[in-house]
N, C-alpha and C positions, 0 to 999 in steps of 0.2 A: 532623504535620511543620508548621512554621512558615513563613509567608509573607514573604519580604525583597523588597520591590518594587524596591529599588535596588542590590542585590547583584550586580554584573555577573559576578562569579567564579562565583557560584552559577546566574545564569542561563546562562552558557557550559557548565558542566557538565551542566546539565539538559538542554541542547539536544542533548547527545550521545546521550541516551536515545531509544528508538523513541516515537514520538507515541503517545499514551494511545488515540488512534481506531484504531491499528493492532492494540492488544491485544485478543486473543479473550477475551471476557468470559463466565464462567459464567451460564447463564441464572437469572434470579431474584436475582443480586446487584445492589444498588443502590449508587451512588456518590454521594458528598457534593458540596458546592459547589465543591470543588476537583478534583473528577474523580476522587477516591481513595476506595475503601471504608474507612470508618473502622473497621470491624471487623477487617480484614486488616492494619491499621497498629497495633494494639495491641501493644504489646511486654510480654512476660512477665518476673517477676523473675529467671528463668534467664537470659534474653537479656541483661537490663540488667547484670546483677551477674558473670555466668560465674564462679562461684565456683571452679571447677577450674583456672581460669587457662589454659585451652586455646587454641590458636591459633584466631582467628575467621575463618569462611569465608562468602563471598557464593556462593550456588549458583545458577547460570544455566543455563536449558535451553530448548530449543525447546518441547518437549511432555512430559508426565510421565504415562505410563499403565503398566499392570502389565506387566511384562517388556521394557519399553523401556530403552534404555541409561539413561536418568534414573533408573528403578527399580533396575535392576541395579548400578548405582554409587551413585547419590544415597541410596537406602534404606539401604545398608549403612553410609554415611557418617553417616547419621542414627542407626541403631539398633546397629551394630556388625557384625561379620563372622564367619561360621563358619570357623575355621582348623584346620590339623592340629595342634593344640597340646594336644588333650585337655581343653580348659577351656570347651567350649560355645561360645557366641557372645561373640567377643572385643570389649569395648566400643571405641567410636571414641576416637580420640586427638585429634581435633579437634572444633571445634563450629561447626555451621551456624548463622548468625544471620540471615541475609536471603536471600530468594529472588526471582527473577524468572522467570516462565514465559510465553513468547511467545504460546503456542497452548494455550488450556484447553478440551479438549473435553468430551464428554458421558462419557467413560470416564477422565476425570481422577482421579488419586490424589494429585497434588501439593498441591492446596488443603487437604486433609484431613491430609495429613503435616505441612504447615507449621503448621496449627491445633494438633495434637496435641502438637507439639513447642515451642509457644510462638514460632515463627519468623515474623517479618513477612514478608509477600509485597508487594513493591513494584511500582508500575506501570511502571517504566523500569529499564533497566540501570544507570544513573548514580545513581539512588537506591538501589539495592541495593547498590552499592559504597560509597556516601557514608552510608548508613543515614539517609537523608533529610537530611543536613547539607550541608555546603559542601565537604568534601574527603574523600579515600579514607579509610575508616574501619574495614577489614578487614585481615586478615594474609595473606589468600589469596583466590584465586577458582578455582572449579571450574565449567568451562562444558562442558556435554554438547550439542554440536550436531547431534545424530543424530534422526532421525525428524521427523514433521510434515508439514504441508500446504504444499509448495513445488513450483513447476514444473521441468520437465526443460529443458535447453539443446538447442541443436542437435545435439549429439552423444549425447543421450540420458541425460545425466549429471544426477541431481538437484542443484538449486541450492540447497543448504543455505546460510543466510547466515553462515558462519563467519567471512569476513573482515570483514562488516559489524558483527557482533556484537563481535568482537575489537578493531575499530577504536574502537568505542565504549568499550570497557574501557582501551584504551590512552590515549585522550583523558582519561579522568578521572586515569589515572597521570600524564600529562604535566601536567595542570592543578594536581595536587597536588604535583607535584615529588617524587614517590615511586613506586617499583615493588614489587610483591609477587609470590611465586609464582602462576603461572597453571598449572592442568592443564586442557588442552583435548583432548577425546576423539576418537579416531579421526584422519582426516586433517585436515591444516591447512586445505585447501579442496578443491573439485571441480577448480579451474583451477590449472595451475601458476604462472601470473602472480599470481593471489591468494596462492599459497602462498609464493612469494617475496617478495611485499610484507609478508606476516604475519613471515615470518623475518627480514628486513631491519628492520622497525619494532620487533620484540622486542629485536634485538640493539642498536638505537640507544637505547632506553629502558633497557637492562640488566634486562630482565624474565627472571627464571629461569622457564624453560618446561619443562614435562613434556607430552608429547603421545603419541599412539598408543593401542593397544586392548589389550584383555585377553589376545590371543594371545600377545603379548610376554611374559607373566608366568604363563601356565597350565603345567600339568604336561606333560612330555615323556615319552613311552614308546617306547624307553628314554630315560633323562635324558641330554641331549646339549647342551653349550655347548663351541663350539670353542675350544680353547686359543689366547690371542692368539698370532699368528704363524703360525696353521696355513696350510698351501699348499693353497688351493682353485683348481681350475683350470675346474670347471664343477659346477653345481648345479640342481635342480629343486625348486620348491615347488608343492604341490598343494593346491587347494580346491574347494568346490562353487559353485553358483549363477553369477551373472552377474559380468562385470568390473566394473561400477559399483557393485553392492551388497556384494560381498565380495572383489573383486580388490585392493582396498586392504590387507586381512588378508594374503593369500598374498604380495602383495609385501613387506609388513612382514616375513614370516617369511624370505623371501629375504634381505632388506637386513640385518636383525639378526643373521643369520649371516655374511653377507659381510664386514661392517665389522670383524670379528675376524681376517680374512685376513693373511697375511703383507704387510707394507707398509701395512696398514691400507685405508681407503676411499680410491681415487685418482681417482674420478670416473666419470661414465656417458658415453659416446659417442654411443650410439643406442639406440632402442626400435623394434621392429616386431612387429606383432600378425599371426598367422595364424589361420584358423577352418577348421573342418570338414575336408575331405580334405587341405587343405595342411598341416595339423598331422600327420596320419599320414604324409604323404609326407616331411615333414621328418625325422621319426623313422626312416624307412626309409633316408634318405640319409645318416643319422648327425649332422644338423644340430641335432638334439635327441637326447639319449642314450636310447635304450630301456631300457638296463640301469638309468639313474638313475629313469627314470619308473617301471619295474617295481619297484625297491627302495623307493621312497617309497609306491607303491600297495599294496605288500604289507604296509605298517605300518597301514594304515587299517583300523579296527574296522567291523563290521556292515555288510559289503559284500554287494552281492546276488551271486549265482553267475554265472560267465561271465567273458568277456574284456573288457578295457577297450574294445576296439573295437565289440564287439556291444554294450555296455551305453550307451556316450556317442554320442549322435546328433550333436551339435554341439560339439566341443572348441574351446577357445580357448587359444592360446599366445602369451605376450608374450615375446619373446626381447629379453633385456637384454646389450647388449655394453659392457664396461667398459673405461676406458681403458687398463688394464693387461693387457687380453687376457683376463680372466676372463669367462666366460658364465655367464648365469643364464637360467632360464625361469620364468615364471609360467604355470601350467598350470590351467585350469579345467575340470574333469570333472564335469558335472552328469549324474545319473542312475544312479551307482554304489551309491548308498547305501539300506538298506532304510529305508522311511519311518517304521518303528516298531521300536525294539529289542525284544529278547525279554523285557524287564522291563516292556514297555508305555509307555515314555517316547519322546517323539518324538526321533529319531535326530539327533543334532549332530555327528557325526563327518564324516571327509572332509578332514581338515587333515593334511599331511605334508610331509616335506623329505628329501632325499637330495643327496649330493654327491661327487665326486671329491677327497678330502681326504688329503694325506700320502700319496698313491699307493694308496689303498684306498677302497671305496665304503662310505659310512656313512649311516644314515637313522634317522629318528623319526618318531613321530606327535605331534601337536599335540592334547591331549585337552581337550575342553569337557565340563563337566556339563549333562545334559540336564534336570534337575528344575527347578521353579519357582524354587528358590533361586539357580540359576546360581552354584553355590559357586565357579567358577573364577574369577569377578571379585573373590573376596575377596582375592586375591593382587594384583590391580590395585589395589584399595583399600589394602591395606596400604602398596604402594609410594607411593600417592598421599599418604597420611597422613605417611609419613616424609618425603616430598618437602617437604610443606607444614612440617613441624616443623623440617626442617634446612636447607631452602632449596637443596639439592643434588639435581638431576635423576638418576633412576635410569639414563637413557639419553641418548644424544647428540641435541641437537635436530636436528642436521642429518639424522638418519636419517628424520625425519618430512618434511623437505623433499624428500629423495630419493623416499620411498615415494610421497608425494601426487604428486610431479611424473611419476615413472615411470608411475603407473596411468593418469594423465590423458593423457600422451602415447600410451600403448598404445591408449586408447579413441580417440582422434584418429586413430591409425594404422588401426585397424579401420574407421573411418568415411571413411576415404580409400583403401580398398580393399588394406590392407596395406602402405602406403607406409612406406619407412623414415623414421624422425623422427630427426633430429639433435638433441643435447641439450646445447648449449654452456654453458647455464646451470648445468649439474651438472658443469662441470669445476671440481671442488671437492675438497679432501682433508680427512679427519677419520679418527678412530679410536674404537674402542670401549674403549680403554684408559682406566682410572681411574673407570669407572662400576661401580657395585655393586648391581644389582636384587636384589630377593629373589625367587628362582624355586623352587618346591617340587621337593624330590628325590625325594620318595617316589612310588611308583607310584600311578596313579589307580584307585578312591579313595585317598587317603592312609591308611596302616594305622591312625592315630590320629585320622582325620577326625571330628570332633565337630560335625555339622551343627546339632544341637540341633533345636528346633521352627521352622519357617519357614512362614508369618511368625511372629514372636513374638506372644504373647497380646495382644490389643487392637488389633493390626494386621491383621486378617482381611481389611479392605478392599483390601489390597494386591493380593490376586488378583481384584479387580474385573475384569470382562470388559467 
């Protein structure tokens, strides 16, 4: 990387990156006179020439270890994805040419992944986007803002620096007078205020945005996509664990279904969270439909024997009241699953949905792969690649604003003793019309699933513990 003492534009972009002092360094790595490891900055011929002519990508993540989101997504974007096409591992259709990892721990696999693929690991976000130059030099950005050592806020939410990171990316775009597609994993932010800022800033800079998680693109058993215009009066989405860790996923299930209802999305009026006996009481009183809860629950695989009330010691229910009168519930049921499946794999079931739709009850399970390959993320990666190639997101950007904000307000309501939280900032209309994500229609595992060997030969370090 050259040093230009008087290049003010260069200095401006550089300042948008995190300070080098904040970068977690691998023990034993030495840094040169510029504070940069010269070995990590060497570019391979493949990186420089890109003979395939693929779209180039800067890969940004909090941390990169085995079975992390950076691994489940980034490793497939590097090496290819096992899909249900009978072709083994399908090669990637994009090319990662630069990386930035905020925290490099003792279990890191990202540094070795970069080295094996001839990819430069940069010390700042701005450098990764500019390839050490003066302006944006990649065709797209993939940002994985999950995992890592970050504090919790006063509501118990993990304060992942998603807004801080995206702000740095947006600044490079602004200074370069150019915007390219960004995939940002999972929620926009832990805070609805930060989420709204990200949403507004991306719109201002005309940034094509794809956001959300693999739950959106995984198999559904039975296959279920609401036809546009479906009349939905009430629905329930179920998931395991806590509101902060998995609540986003369950809310995402709810929202991706609701946005296809008659009239499209009209906005959310309020959010309220119940816990413990309050949840059972709401079901007994009909405020939450027992029939819908049971219909969704019955779809879940690998459950423990017994009733929901007996198995779940502390349920949580986020009641979502939509402006058009539609009712939705995000229901966290921890304790219903077998810890280990009959095949010996860790159980990753527990995700389901049910609705009163067009006058009848319909339901489905959202199915996740339990193996180390996390093959369900292959479909997410396929959609990411198509988004980068075409510039057209597979889902409305508004969905992530709604999902991120609903779960944040649900957690705030919980911390305020179940107080009803009004959501005037979600008085917004949008629709799922015109979006065409690729969602597998085969049962799980797909009948032609060709998982190949995972990890591929030469990448056994991916399973590093």
